[in-house]
OpenMM code with the backbone's topology and positions (N, CA, C; nanometers):
from openmm import Vec3, app, unit

residues = "MET THR ILE ALA THR SER PHE ILE SER ASP ILE ALA GLY TYR ILE GLU ALA ARG ILE ALA LYS ILE VAL LEU ASN GLU THR PHE THR ILE THR SER PHE GLU VAL LYS SER ILE ILE GLY SER THR VAL SER LEU ARG TYR LYS VAL PRO ASN GLY SER VAL ALA ALA ILE THR ARG ILE GLU LEU LYS ASP ALA SER ASN ARG ILE ILE SER SER ASN ASP VAL ASN ILE PRO VAL THR ALA ASP ALA LEU PHE LEU GLN THR ILE ASN ILE GLN GLU VAL".split()
positions = [
    Vec3(6.6807, -14.1154, 9.4011),
    Vec3(6.7797, -14.1786, 9.4850),
    Vec3(6.8474, -14.2905, 9.4059),
    Vec3(6.9765, -14.2996, 9.4182),
    Vec3(7.0533, -14.4017, 9.3489),
    Vec3(7.1318, -14.4828, 9.4513),
    Vec3(7.1350, -14.6142, 9.4313),
    Vec3(7.2123, -14.7023, 9.5186),
    Vec3(7.3571, -14.7030, 9.4693),
    Vec3(7.4495, -14.6912, 9.5605),
    Vec3(7.5921, -14.6888, 9.5251),
    Vec3(7.6334, -14.8202, 9.4593),
    Vec3(7.7136, -14.8081, 9.3562),
    Vec3(7.7630, -14.9255, 9.2833),
    Vec3(7.8363, -15.0212, 9.3768),
    Vec3(7.9113, -14.9669, 9.4706),
    Vec3(7.9857, -15.0524, 9.5639),
    Vec3(7.8914, -15.1351, 9.6504),
    Vec3(7.7760, -15.0801, 9.6869),
    Vec3(7.6785, -15.1540, 9.7663),
    Vec3(7.6165, -15.2665, 9.6829),
    Vec3(7.5873, -15.2394, 9.5571),
    Vec3(7.5328, -15.3427, 9.4682),
    Vec3(7.6356, -15.4547, 9.4510),
    Vec3(7.7616, -15.4207, 9.4397),
    Vec3(7.8682, -15.5218, 9.4306),
    Vec3(7.8776, -15.6038, 9.5590),
    Vec3(7.8579, -15.5381, 9.6733),
    Vec3(7.8572, -15.6103, 9.8017),
    Vec3(7.7447, -15.7131, 9.8056),
    Vec3(7.6282, -15.6763, 9.7534),
    Vec3(7.5143, -15.7695, 9.7489),
    Vec3(7.5478, -15.8879, 9.6583),
    Vec3(7.6116, -15.8612, 9.5444),
    Vec3(7.6532, -15.9701, 9.4550),
    Vec3(7.7505, -16.0633, 9.5272),
    Vec3(7.8421, -16.0065, 9.6052),
    Vec3(7.9366, -16.0871, 9.6825),
    Vec3(7.8669, -16.1734, 9.7855),
    Vec3(7.7649, -16.1186, 9.8497),
    Vec3(7.6873, -16.1936, 9.9483),
    Vec3(7.6169, -16.3119, 9.8818),
    Vec3(7.5561, -16.2880, 9.7676),
    Vec3(7.4860, -16.3948, 9.6955),
    Vec3(7.5838, -16.5025, 9.6510),
    Vec3(7.6963, -16.4614, 9.5943),
    Vec3(7.7976, -16.5576, 9.5481),
    Vec3(7.8460, -16.6447, 9.6640),
    Vec3(7.8665, -16.5848, 9.7797),
    Vec3(7.9138, -16.6594, 9.8966),
    Vec3(7.8081, -16.7567, 9.9485),
    Vec3(7.6810, -16.7226, 9.9354),
    Vec3(7.5729, -16.8095, 9.9853),
    Vec3(7.5482, -16.9306, 9.8980),
    Vec3(7.5760, -16.9215, 9.7682),
    Vec3(7.5478, -17.0333, 9.6774),
    Vec3(7.6455, -17.1475, 9.7060),
    Vec3(7.5914, -17.2597, 9.7527),
    Vec3(7.6746, -17.3755, 9.7864),
    Vec3(7.6575, -17.4890, 9.6877),
    Vec3(7.5417, -17.4935, 9.6228),
    Vec3(7.5161, -17.6053, 9.5314),
    Vec3(7.4039, -17.5724, 9.4353),
    Vec3(7.3983, -17.6548, 9.3310),
    Vec3(7.2908, -17.6492, 9.2331),
    Vec3(7.2203, -17.7832, 9.2388),
    Vec3(7.0886, -17.7802, 9.2413),
    Vec3(7.0112, -17.9038, 9.2421),
    Vec3(6.9230, -17.9043, 9.1173),
    Vec3(6.9384, -18.0107, 9.0389),
    Vec3(6.8605, -18.0266, 8.9160),
    Vec3(6.7467, -18.1239, 8.9406),
    Vec3(6.6278, -18.0842, 8.8992),
    Vec3(6.5082, -18.1698, 8.9086),
    Vec3(6.4832, -18.2198, 9.0505),
    Vec3(6.5294, -18.1463, 9.1492),
    Vec3(6.5134, -18.1805, 9.2911),
    Vec3(6.5824, -18.3115, 9.3295),
    Vec3(6.6701, -18.3657, 9.2416),
    Vec3(6.7323, -18.4949, 9.2711),
    Vec3(6.8829, -18.4987, 9.2501),
    Vec3(6.9364, -18.4293, 9.1512),
    Vec3(7.0788, -18.4370, 9.1178),
    Vec3(7.1492, -18.3118, 9.1680),
    Vec3(7.2484, -18.3295, 9.2555),
    Vec3(7.3170, -18.2170, 9.3191),
    Vec3(7.4561, -18.1968, 9.2612),
    Vec3(7.4877, -18.0703, 9.2344),
    Vec3(7.6203, -18.0313, 9.1862),
    Vec3(7.6807, -17.9379, 9.2910),
    Vec3(7.7983, -17.9748, 9.3417),
    Vec3(7.8651, -17.8903, 9.4413),
    Vec3(7.9992, -17.8377, 9.3915),
    Vec3(8.0392, -17.8825, 9.2737),
    Vec3(8.1676, -17.8408, 9.2169),
    Vec3(8.1421, -17.7499, 9.0970),
    Vec3(8.1945, -17.6289, 9.1048),
    Vec3(8.1765, -17.5306, 8.9991),
    Vec3(8.3047, -17.5173, 8.9181),
    Vec3(8.2916, -17.5102, 8.7865),
    Vec3(8.4079, -17.4802, 8.7023),
    Vec3(8.4495, -17.3350, 8.7271),
    Vec3(8.3505, -17.2474, 8.7404),
    Vec3(8.3725, -17.1059, 8.7714),
    Vec3(8.2601, -17.0605, 8.8624),
    Vec3(8.2977, -16.9846, 8.9643),
    Vec3(8.2009, -16.9185, 9.0517),
    Vec3(8.2641, -16.7843, 9.0825),
    Vec3(8.2141, -16.6784, 9.0176),
    Vec3(8.2830, -16.5505, 9.0276),
    Vec3(8.1857, -16.4337, 9.0233),
    Vec3(8.2421, -16.3167, 9.0530),
    Vec3(8.1670, -16.1911, 9.0471),
    Vec3(8.2426, -16.0962, 8.9566),
    Vec3(8.1698, -16.0365, 8.8646),
    Vec3(8.2252, -15.9276, 8.7841),
    Vec3(8.1266, -15.8124, 8.7981),
    Vec3(8.1696, -15.7090, 8.8672),
    Vec3(8.0810, -15.5958, 8.8926),
    Vec3(7.9631, -15.6392, 8.9771),
    Vec3(7.8444, -15.6331, 8.9188),
    Vec3(7.7228, -15.6705, 8.9910),
    Vec3(7.6627, -15.7995, 8.9355),
    Vec3(7.7443, -15.8809, 8.8692),
    Vec3(7.6964, -16.0061, 8.8100),
    Vec3(7.7682, -16.1250, 8.8727),
    Vec3(7.6895, -16.2195, 8.9220),
    Vec3(7.7423, -16.3451, 8.9736),
    Vec3(7.7362, -16.4458, 8.8590),
    Vec3(7.8479, -16.5114, 8.8300),
    Vec3(7.8539, -16.6107, 8.7223),
    Vec3(7.8858, -16.7482, 8.7800),
    Vec3(7.8103, -16.8470, 8.7341),
    Vec3(7.8326, -16.9860, 8.7728),
    Vec3(7.8478, -17.0678, 8.6461),
    Vec3(7.9549, -17.1440, 8.6396),
    Vec3(7.9719, -17.2364, 8.5273),
    Vec3(7.9898, -17.3743, 8.5883),
    Vec3(7.9074, -17.4686, 8.5404),
    Vec3(7.9104, -17.6024, 8.5970),
    Vec3(7.8799, -17.7059, 8.4895),
    Vec3(7.9256, -17.8283, 8.5170),
    Vec3(7.9100, -17.9363, 8.4208),
    Vec3(7.7986, -18.0304, 8.4665),
    Vec3(7.7169, -18.0724, 8.3695),
    Vec3(7.6147, -18.1745, 8.3931),
    Vec3(7.6558, -18.2963, 8.3108),
    Vec3(7.7004, -18.4032, 8.3775),
    Vec3(7.7456, -18.5217, 8.3041),
    Vec3(7.6309, -18.5929, 8.2334),
    Vec3(7.6592, -18.6437, 8.1151),
    Vec3(7.5605, -18.7222, 8.0412),
    Vec3(7.5161, -18.8393, 8.1287),
    Vec3(7.3867, -18.8652, 8.1319),
    Vec3(7.3329, -18.9753, 8.2107),
    Vec3(7.2911, -18.9370, 8.3512),
    Vec3(7.3308, -18.8187, 8.3984),
    Vec3(7.2914, -18.7772, 8.5332),
    Vec3(7.1414, -18.7459, 8.5388),
    Vec3(7.0910, -18.6835, 8.4347),
    Vec3(6.9473, -18.6601, 8.4153),
    Vec3(6.9205, -18.6643, 8.2650),
    Vec3(6.8039, -18.7138, 8.2268),
    Vec3(6.7700, -18.7192, 8.0839),
    Vec3(6.7366, -18.5805, 8.0302),
    Vec3(6.6725, -18.5011, 8.1149),
    Vec3(6.6366, -18.3632, 8.0804),
    Vec3(6.6314, -18.2831, 8.2096),
    Vec3(6.6633, -18.1571, 8.1988),
    Vec3(6.6574, -18.0691, 8.3154),
    Vec3(6.5254, -17.9933, 8.3088),
    Vec3(6.4456, -18.0064, 8.4142),
    Vec3(6.3177, -17.9366, 8.4197),
    Vec3(6.3140, -17.8291, 8.5290),
    Vec3(6.4081, -17.8376, 8.6229),
    Vec3(6.4171, -17.7349, 8.7274),
    Vec3(6.5623, -17.7191, 8.7704),
    Vec3(6.6044, -17.5938, 8.7827),
    Vec3(6.7376, -17.5616, 8.8332),
    Vec3(6.7193, -17.4791, 8.9602),
    Vec3(6.7734, -17.5310, 9.0712),
    Vec3(6.7657, -17.4594, 9.1975),
    Vec3(6.9065, -17.4281, 9.2469),
    Vec3(6.9270, -17.3052, 9.2894),
    Vec3(7.0498, -17.2660, 9.3584),
    Vec3(7.0173, -17.2724, 9.5064),
    Vec3(7.1031, -17.3414, 9.5842),
    Vec3(7.0764, -17.3574, 9.7268),
    Vec3(7.1976, -17.3181, 9.8093),
    Vec3(7.1712, -17.2827, 9.9341),
    Vec3(7.2807, -17.2506, 10.0254),
    Vec3(7.3233, -17.3768, 10.1005),
    Vec3(7.4195, -17.3630, 10.1899),
    Vec3(7.4737, -17.4783, 10.2624),
    Vec3(7.3707, -17.5440, 10.3542),
    Vec3(7.2658, -17.4707, 10.3921),
    Vec3(7.1599, -17.5259, 10.4770),
    Vec3(7.0444, -17.5826, 10.3944),
    Vec3(7.0668, -17.5942, 10.2639),
    Vec3(6.9689, -17.6510, 10.1702),
    Vec3(6.8478, -17.5600, 10.1457),
    Vec3(6.8616, -17.4321, 10.1754),
    Vec3(6.7538, -17.3365, 10.1480),
    Vec3(6.7662, -17.2870, 10.0045),
    Vec3(6.6534, -17.2742, 9.9379),
    Vec3(6.6517, -17.2301, 9.7986),
    Vec3(6.6818, -17.0807, 9.7905),
    Vec3(6.7777, -17.0466, 9.7067),
    Vec3(6.8104, -16.9068, 9.6773),
    Vec3(6.7371, -16.8641, 9.5506),
    Vec3(6.7362, -16.9537, 9.4517),
    Vec3(6.6738, -16.9260, 9.3232),
    Vec3(6.6209, -17.0563, 9.2653),
    Vec3(6.5084, -17.0480, 9.1954),
    Vec3(6.4502, -17.1659, 9.1326),
    Vec3(6.3978, -17.1270, 8.9947),
    Vec3(6.4356, -17.2067, 8.8928),
    Vec3(6.3924, -17.1784, 8.7561),
    Vec3(6.3399, -17.3051, 8.6908),
    Vec3(6.2183, -17.2986, 8.6380),
    Vec3(6.1641, -17.4085, 8.5596),
    Vec3(6.2134, -17.3941, 8.4164),
    Vec3(6.2699, -17.5025, 8.3623),
    Vec3(6.3281, -17.5015, 8.2289),
    Vec3(6.2924, -17.6325, 8.1586),
    Vec3(6.3303, -17.6442, 8.0337),
    Vec3(6.3139, -17.7695, 7.9600),
    Vec3(6.4368, -17.7868, 7.8710),
    Vec3(6.5376, -17.8565, 7.9253),
    Vec3(6.6650, -17.8709, 7.8558),
    Vec3(6.7002, -18.0198, 7.8480),
    Vec3(6.6980, -18.0790, 7.7280),
    Vec3(6.7407, -18.2191, 7.7154),
    Vec3(6.8922, -18.2307, 7.7370),
    Vec3(6.9348, -18.3401, 7.7978),
    Vec3(7.0777, -18.3639, 7.8206),
    Vec3(7.1138, -18.4932, 7.7483),
    Vec3(7.1793, -18.4797, 7.6327),
    Vec3(7.2143, -18.5959, 7.5516),
    Vec3(7.3648, -18.6199, 7.5457),
    Vec3(7.4413, -18.5317, 7.6098),
    Vec3(7.5871, -18.5431, 7.6174),
    Vec3(7.6309, -18.4615, 7.7387),
    Vec3(7.7587, -18.4735, 7.7768),
    Vec3(7.8085, -18.3866, 7.8830),
    Vec3(7.7778, -18.2423, 7.8433),
    Vec3(7.7277, -18.1656, 7.9376),
    Vec3(7.6885, -18.0281, 7.9058),
    Vec3(7.7530, -17.9320, 8.0051),
    Vec3(7.7976, -17.8194, 7.9545),
    Vec3(7.8556, -17.7142, 8.0367),
    Vec3(7.7574, -17.5973, 8.0381),
    Vec3(7.7164, -17.5555, 8.1578),
    Vec3(7.6183, -17.4489, 8.1721),
    Vec3(7.6821, -17.3248, 8.2304),
    Vec3(7.6369, -17.2096, 8.1834),
    Vec3(7.6742, -17.0811, 8.2405),
    Vec3(7.5451, -17.0159, 8.2884),
    Vec3(7.5398, -16.9871, 8.4157),
    Vec3(7.4225, -16.9227, 8.4734),
    Vec3(7.4675, -16.7934, 8.5387),
    Vec3(7.3950, -16.6861, 8.5137),
    Vec3(7.4307, -16.5568, 8.5705),
    Vec3(7.3166, -16.5012, 8.6526),
    Vec3(7.3529, -16.4247, 8.7534),
    Vec3(7.2571, -16.3515, 8.8344),
    Vec3(7.3022, -16.2065, 8.8297),
    Vec3(7.2185, -16.1208, 8.7740),
    Vec3(7.2494, -15.9784, 8.7616),
    Vec3(7.1804, -15.9013, 8.8740),
    Vec3(7.2576, -15.8285, 8.9498),
    Vec3(7.2043, -15.7465, 9.0576),
    Vec3(7.1949, -15.6030, 9.0060),
    Vec3(7.0730, -15.5480, 9.0113),
    Vec3(7.0571, -15.4118, 8.9611),
    Vec3(6.9478, -15.3372, 9.0367),
    Vec3(6.9614, -15.2088, 9.0350),
    Vec3(6.8614, -15.1222, 9.0955),
    Vec3(6.7453, -15.1087, 8.9981),
    Vec3(6.6237, -15.1142, 9.0504),
    Vec3(6.5070, -15.0968, 8.9634),
    Vec3(6.4272, -14.9762, 9.0025),
] * unit.nanometer
topology = app.Topology()
chain = topology.addChain("A")
for resn in residues:
    res = topology.addResidue(resn, chain)
    for name in ("N", "CA", "C"):
        topology.addAtom(name, app.Element.getBySymbol(name[0]), res)
């Protein structure tokens, strides 16, 4: 059985629409995206982290408008200057 490509794209659209903000280290919130788009079954987010907002990023959470976590990733990224991040979510059949 194969899932229709159009249905997978619909799921990507649903996810893209639900993402309202990014929260870094459970304290710094980003609500403005340089890019928030869908290409096929991939959701792309590009956002800026200003220097001084956090010394290092240890957790990246994608949240919806009701503050519910959509995705959470533990990372270790030092922030020593303004940084531009590209984060992607790939929707695929397994």
